[in-house]
TORGU-775487 format. One record per residue (C-alpha): x, y, z. Coordinates in steps of 0.5 Angstrom, whole numbers, plus 500, padded with zeros to 3 digits. Example, Ala and Ser with C-alpha at 12.3 -4.5 7.8 and 13.67 -1.06 7.14 Angstrom:
  xx  yy  zz
 525 491 516
 527 498 514
This chain:
  xx  yy  zz
 225 842 861
 227 835 864
 225 829 860
 219 825 863
 217 818 863
 209 816 863
 207 810 866
 200 807 864
 197 803 869
 198 803 876
 200 796 877
 206 792 880
 210 793 874
 208 801 875
 210 801 882
 217 797 881
 219 801 874
 218 808 878
 222 806 884
 227 803 880
 228 809 875
 229 813 881
 234 808 884
 238 808 877
 239 816 878
 233 818 873
 232 825 875
 226 827 870
 219 827 872
 215 820 873
 208 820 872
 203 814 874
 196 814 871
 191 809 873
 184 808 872
 183 805 879
 182 811 885
 187 807 889
 195 807 890
 198 801 886
 197 794 891
 198 787 891
 193 783 887
 195 776 890
 191 777 897
 185 779 893
 182 772 893
 186 770 899
 187 775 905
 183 781 903
 177 777 901
 177 773 908
 178 780 912
 185 779 914
 187 785 911
 184 792 909
 186 796 903
 192 799 906
 195 793 908
 196 791 901
 199 797 898
 205 796 895
 208 802 898
 205 808 902
 203 814 899
 209 818 902
 214 813 899
 211 816 892
 212 823 894
 219 822 897
 221 820 891
 217 825 887
 213 820 883
 206 823 881
 200 819 881
 194 821 877
 189 816 879
 182 814 877
 184 817 870
 184 813 864
 189 814 858
 184 814 851
 190 814 846
 197 815 844
 200 819 839
 207 817 837
 208 822 832
 207 828 838
 209 823 843
 203 825 847
 198 821 851
 190 823 851
 186 822 858
 179 821 859
 179 828 863
 181 831 857
 189 832 858
 194 831 853
 201 829 856
 207 829 853
 212 824 854
 220 822 853
 219 815 854
 212 811 855
 211 805 859
 205 801 858
 203 797 864
 196 796 863
 195 789 865
 189 784 864
 182 784 865
 177 779 867
 174 774 861
 167 775 862
 162 769 862
 158 769 855
 151 766 858
 145 770 860
 145 773 867
 152 774 868
 151 781 869
 145 780 875
 146 783 882
 150 779 886
 154 776 880
 161 778 881
 167 778 878
 174 778 882
 179 783 879
 180 789 883
 179 792 890
 172 794 888
 170 787 886
 172 784 893
 169 789 897
 163 788 894
 164 780 895
 166 781 902
 159 785 903
 155 780 900
 159 774 904
 157 777 911
 149 775 909
 150 770 904
 150 762 906
 151 759 899
 156 761 894
 157 758 887
 164 759 884
 164 758 876
 171 756 874
 176 751 878
 183 755 876
 187 758 882
 183 764 883
 176 760 883
 179 755 888
 183 761 892
 176 764 893
 173 758 895
 178 757 900
 177 764 903
 169 763 903
 169 757 906
 173 759 912
 168 764 913
 163 759 913
 159 759 907
 157 753 903
 161 753 897
 160 749 890
 165 750 885
 163 749 877
 169 747 872
 167 746 865
 173 742 864
 174 735 866
 178 737 872
 180 743 876
 187 746 874
 187 742 868
 190 748 864
 196 749 869
 198 742 872
 198 735 872
 192 730 873
 195 728 880
 195 735 883
 188 736 880
 186 730 884
 190 732 890
 186 739 890
 180 736 889
 181 732 895
 183 737 900
 177 742 898
 172 736 899
 175 735 906
 174 742 907
 167 742 905
 167 745 898
 163 741 893
 167 741 886
 163 739 880
 168 738 874
 166 737 867
 160 742 868
 159 749 865
 154 754 867
 149 755 861
 145 761 865
 144 765 871
 137 767 873
 134 771 879
 129 767 883
 125 768 890
 131 765 894
 136 769 890
 140 766 884
 139 760 880
 145 757 876
 143 752 870
 148 747 868
 150 743 862
 148 737 866
 141 740 867
 141 742 874
 139 748 877
 143 750 883
 141 755 888
 145 760 891
 146 767 894
 152 769 890
 155 767 884
 163 769 883
 166 768 876
 173 767 875
 175 764 868
 181 767 866
 183 774 864
 185 778 857
 191 782 856
 189 790 855
 193 791 849
 188 795 846
 192 802 847
 198 798 843
 194 796 837
 191 803 836
 198 806 836
 200 801 831
 205 797 836
 206 790 834
 202 785 839
 202 777 839
 199 774 845
 200 781 849
 204 787 847
 211 784 843
 217 787 847
 225 785 846
 229 783 852
 229 790 854
 222 790 854
 222 795 849
 216 795 844
 216 796 836
 217 803 838
 224 804 842
 221 810 846
 215 805 848
 216 800 853
 211 795 856
 212 790 863
 208 785 867
 202 781 865
 201 785 858
 207 783 855
 209 778 850
 216 776 851
 222 771 849
 224 767 855
 231 764 853
 230 759 859
 224 755 855
 226 758 848
 220 761 846
 215 767 847
 210 767 853
 206 771 857
 206 771 864
 201 773 869
 206 773 875
 208 778 880
 215 776 880
 215 777 872
 212 784 873
 217 786 878
 223 784 874
 220 787 868
 219 793 871
 227 793 873
 229 792 866
 225 798 863
 228 802 869
 235 800 867
 234 801 860
 231 808 860
 236 810 865
 242 808 860
 244 802 864
 241 796 860
 240 789 863
 237 784 859
 231 780 862
 232 773 863
 228 771 869
 225 764 871
 218 764 871
 215 762 878
 208 763 882
 205 761 888
 198 760 891
 195 759 898
 189 755 899
 187 753 906
 193 750 910
 196 749 903
 202 754 900
 203 752 893
 210 754 890
 211 753 882
 218 754 879
 218 754 871
 213 752 866
 210 745 866
 207 746 859
 209 740 854
 211 735 860
 212 728 858
 213 725 865
 212 727 872
 215 725 878
 212 725 885
 216 726 891
 212 725 898
 205 723 900
 200 726 895
 195 721 896
 194 722 904
 198 728 906
 199 735 905
 206 736 903
 209 733 897
 213 736 890
 211 734 883
 217 735 878
 216 735 871
 220 733 865
 220 733 858
 225 729 853
 229 727 860
 230 734 861
 227 738 868
 223 743 866
 218 745 872
 216 743 880
 210 744 883
 211 744 891
 206 744 896
 208 745 903
 215 743 901
 219 750 901
 226 746 900
 223 742 894
 221 749 891
 228 752 892
 232 746 890
 228 746 883
 228 754 882
 236 754 883
 236 748 879
 232 751 873
 236 757 874
 243 754 873
 241 749 868
 242 743 872
 238 737 870
 235 732 875
 235 724 875
 227 722 876
 228 715 879
 232 719 885
 227 724 886
 221 719 887
 225 716 893
 225 721 899
 231 717 902
 235 720 897
 237 727 899
 235 733 894
 242 734 892
 244 727 890
 238 727 885
 242 732 880
 244 728 874
 251 727 871
């Protein structure tokens, strides 16, 4: 009997792991089990092109069904895995099947964080995590005039931009003193607030929702500053929680995610994990991190496949991300957490193209590039190669990027 790999979670990491296994010469059976009745798809477009109607479900699939069939990859969609028996090396599904594995890969991703206030489960109150969520939002947006978005992170702002493009009156409520506070510098928060305001989005910072009520006009959101805001629809985007329950119940080691080594192996060498759910060490930043990032999911999928196929390759990739809002393409290389200096290159106050370079103890650690692909690529290359940059040179746009390298 041929050896088999079971992948739990039909995600970016699952799609990459399965294909990379075949590319690495794995001849055994490969099965992907996913709780959605949809082929693995790209998640970033959900709050952008998919929500705005520019793309349909078939346009955001990572690969068409034929490619899985051609690679002899089996898919069990609309099926949940309820448990793992490590002694017998089996998984139990919610339709009563017990499936044996030689190697098991957990690509279970993350789920939405729910807002703990009364009324968050009312009709026309939405969360945004999967295709069914967005399809429901799109249907309501066709007749809605006013939308309130709770959460001023990337998902909230991307959703605001998509709905505003469709002509809705949009208000964003952010509980923290500024939008994007957890992920970027104050200067970028001010910039994004300016652009969204210019595009007609209303942004209220340091304001949280205390209750959502049904009203004759639709919905009413009560706020911490004693306002009562009316809307036809409410969308909540306040972050996600890693799906670690299967791993915990199987007594695998977990931290802020499923703990894995440099080959994405869990504390059980026959069980791997990849993608948003992993808690892994990053040598570039010398600490453990959990990344909600497509590039991370893709690279970890490749690492898992290589190791299972007997061609081990350690994971050591630079984190990078992106966000599209209106005519802005934000590209991020590295992690700015813990920075003590930020250097701006370009016109942040009036224009829509610039870069923010982050430093800690005089060392370059990250760049946020808005409509500035050269800065992004230069920063990404510098971080990957361990090249340091000179802050005073970077701030002067008359000096070329290559001349900003610190000796």
